[in-house]
C-alpha positions in Angstrom: 0.0 0.0 0.0 1.4 3.4 -1.0 2.0 5.8 1.9 -0.1 8.9 1.5 1.8 12.2 1.2 0.4 15.7 2.0 2.8 18.6 1.1 2.1 22.3 1.7 3.4 24.6 -1.0 3.6 28.1 0.6 4.6 29.6 -2.7 5.7 33.3 -2.4 3.9 33.8 0.9 4.9 34.3 4.6 7.4 36.5 6.4 9.8 35.1 9.0 7.7 35.2 12.1 4.5 33.8 10.5 6.6 31.1 8.8 8.0 30.0 12.1 4.7 30.2 13.8 3.0 28.1 11.2 5.8 25.5 11.0 5.9 25.3 14.8 2.1 24.7 15.0 2.3 21.9 12.4 5.3 20.3 14.2 3.4 20.2 17.4 0.4 18.5 15.7 2.4 16.0 13.6 4.3 13.5 15.7 7.7 12.2 14.7 6.0 8.8 13.9 3.0 9.2 11.6 3.3 5.9 9.7 0.2 6.3 7.5 0.9 9.8 6.2 4.0 11.6 5.1 3.8 15.4 5.7 6.0 18.2 4.2 6.1 22.0 4.0 7.7 24.0 1.2 8.6 27.5 2.4 10.1 30.2 0.3 13.9 30.0 0.1 14.6 32.8 2.7 12.8 30.8 5.4 14.1 27.3 4.8 16.6 27.4 7.6 14.3 28.9 10.2 11.5 26.5 9.3 13.9 23.6 9.4 14.6 24.6 13.0 10.9 24.9 13.8 10.0 21.4 12.6 13.1 19.6 13.9 12.2 16.4 15.7 8.7 16.3 14.4 7.0 14.3 11.6 7.1 17.3 9.2 9.6 17.2 6.5 11.3 20.2 4.7 10.9 20.7 1.0 12.1 23.5 -1.4 10.0 25.0 -4.2 12.7 24.9 -6.9 16.4 24.3 -7.5 19.0 25.0 -10.2 20.6 22.2 -12.1 24.3 23.3 -12.1 26.8 22.7 -9.3 27.6 25.7 -7.1 29.2 28.5 -9.1 28.6 31.7 -10.9 24.8 31.6 -11.2 23.6 34.7 -9.4 20.2 34.4 -7.8 20.0 30.6 -8.1 20.2 27.8 -5.5 22.1 24.6 -5.8 21.1 21.1 -4.9 24.0 20.9 -2.4 22.6 24.0 -0.6 19.2 22.5 -0.2 20.7 19.2 1.2 22.8 21.3 3.6 19.7 22.9 5.0 18.0 19.5 5.5 15.6 19.5 2.6 14.0 16.2 2.0 12.2 17.1 -1.2 12.2 19.7 -4.0 9.2 20.6 -6.2 10.0 20.8 -9.9 7.9 21.6 -12.9 5.2 23.5 -11.0 2.7 25.0 -13.4 3.5 28.5 -12.2 7.1 28.0 -13.2 6.0 26.5 -16.5 3.3 29.1 -17.3 4.7 32.3 -15.8 8.5 31.7 -15.9 8.6 29.8 -19.1 10.3 26.6 -17.8 10.5 23.9 -20.4 10.4 20.2 -20.1 14.1 20.1 -21.1 15.0 22.4 -18.2 12.9 20.5 -15.8 14.5 17.3 -16.9 18.0 18.8 -16.1 16.8 19.9 -12.7 15.3 16.5 -12.0 18.4 14.7 -13.0 20.6 17.0 -10.9 18.4 16.6 -7.8 18.2 12.8 -8.1 21.9 12.6 -8.8 22.7 14.2 -5.5 20.0 12.2 -3.6 17.4 14.9 -3.3 13.9 13.4 -4.0 11.7 15.2 -6.4 8.0 16.1 -6.5 7.5 16.4 -10.2 4.4 18.5 -11.3 2.5 18.0 -14.5 -0.9 19.3 -15.6 -3.0 20.8 -18.4 -4.5 24.3 -18.9 -8.2 24.9 -19.3 -8.0 25.4 -23.0 -6.1 22.1 -23.4 -8.7 20.2 -21.3 -11.5 21.8 -23.3 -9.8 20.7 -26.5 -9.6 17.1 -25.2 -5.8 17.3 -25.0 -5.3 16.4 -21.3 -3.8 13.0 -21.9 -1.5 14.2 -24.7 -0.2 17.1 -22.6 0.4 14.8 -19.6 2.2 12.3 -21.8 4.4 15.0 -23.3 5.3 16.6 -19.9 6.1 13.2 -18.4 8.2 12.2 -21.4 10.1 15.4 -21.5 10.5 16.1 -17.7 11.6 12.5 -17.0 14.0 12.2 -19.9 17.1 10.3 -18.9 15.6 9.2 -15.6 16.5 5.6 -14.9 14.0 3.1 -13.4 16.1 2.7 -10.2 15.6 6.5 -9.5 11.8 6.1 -9.0 12.1 5.4 -5.3 12.9 9.2 -5.1 10.2 10.5 -7.3 6.6 11.6 -6.6 4.3 12.8 -9.4 1.9 15.7 -8.7 -1.0 16.1 -11.1 -2.0 19.8 -11.1 -4.7 20.8 -13.5 -3.7 24.5 -14.2 -7.3 25.5 -14.4 -7.9 24.4 -10.8 -4.9 26.0 -9.1 -5.8 29.0 -7.0 -9.1 29.4 -8.7 -11.3 27.7 -6.2 -12.3 25.2 -8.9 -11.4 21.7 -8.1 -11.3 18.7 -10.5 -14.1 16.3 -9.8 -13.1 13.1 -8.1 -13.8 11.4 -11.5 -11.5 13.9 -13.3 -8.8 13.5 -10.8 -8.9 9.7 -10.7 -9.0 9.5 -14.5 -5.9 11.7 -14.8 -4.0 9.8 -12.1 -4.9 6.5 -13.6 -3.6 7.7 -17.0 -0.3 8.7 -15.4 0.0 5.4 -13.7 -0.6 3.6 -17.1 2.0 5.9 -18.6 4.5 4.7 -16.0 3.5 1.1 -16.7 4.1 1.5 -20.5 7.4 3.5 -20.2 8.9 1.7 -17.2 7.5 -1.4 -15.5 4.6 -2.7 -13.4 6.5 -2.3 -10.1 7.2 1.4 -10.7 3.6 2.0 -11.8 2.3 0.3 -8.7 4.7 2.0 -6.2 4.9 5.6 -7.5 2.8 8.0 -5.5 0.7 10.5 -7.5 -0.5 13.5 -5.6 -3.4 15.8 -6.6 -2.9 19.5 -6.5 -5.6 22.1 -7.4 -7.6 24.0 -4.8 -7.4 21.1 -2.3 -9.1 22.1 1.0 -10.7 20.4 4.0 -14.1 20.2 2.3 -12.9 18.2 -0.6 -9.8 16.4 0.6 -11.5 13.2 1.8 -13.4 12.6 -1.4 -10.2 13.1 -3.5 -8.0 11.0 -1.3 -10.4 8.1 -1.3 -9.8 7.6 -5.0 -7.6 4.5 -5.6 -4.9 6.3 -7.7 -4.8 9.5 -5.6 -1.9 9.1 -3.1 -2.0 12.5 -1.4 -2.2 16.2 -2.1 0.1 19.1 -3.0 -1.7 21.9 -1.2 -1.4 25.6 -2.0 -3.6 28.2 -0.4 -5.0 25.9 2.3 -1.4 25.2 3.5 -1.0 28.7 4.8 -3.1 28.3 7.9 -2.7 25.4 10.3 -6.5 25.2 10.8 -6.9 24.7 7.0 -4.0 22.4 6.4 -4.3 19.9 9.3 -7.8 18.8 8.3 -6.3 17.6 5.0 -3.6 15.6 6.9 -6.4 14.2 9.1 -8.4 13.2 6.0 -5.4 11.4 4.7 -5.0 9.6 8.0 -8.6 8.5 8.0 -8.3 7.1 4.5 -5.5 4.9 5.5 -7.1 3.8 8.7 -10.2 2.8 6.7 
């Protein structure tokens, strides 16, 4: 049985004090041993170190929102994999739709970042997802196939123990619109079949696929109950402990049956 994973992506939000307060509250609520559910927070770069201190000794893991693919050197404004590892990061988000859509990141660049992170032992949360126009045109599966193929180019089968996929329909991110449980399950099942066809049955069965797109307490349980939905990458609802913890609790209840 795949372990459910709930990660909070804070995006470009929080200041130092609020970041520590939120992280501390989550750390107190999530014990060091939470076997059914894996929990992570993804603060902005300036607060990774202080959040790491706030969650130390708890069941909350530290994740970064991005990384550069080159080794440390003359890349002003970028952050290397080694730096994230030095801070205690357990995960890094790559290929998020906001970086694809707003900042123009290509599958080729995301592949380079993915290989760099995996090569140094930093596990990856790889995001894929279609826009509203692509869904309306019936292109969802084609877009997912293309993003998976490009973003995972060169990734060997043995690396999949360090990869989580996050399906994020762009039209449902920050809009308040959530994919129906049927839409989410259909996309997740398609991604699992893609892993089966490109890799092998073991990888397809073991790889966790998260849903991201206006996940909140009110819809978390119905989404997480779907057989191919293995957790959530949470945006806005991860910024308040009273919004985020119910999603973690929903994941716990799913695994407890």
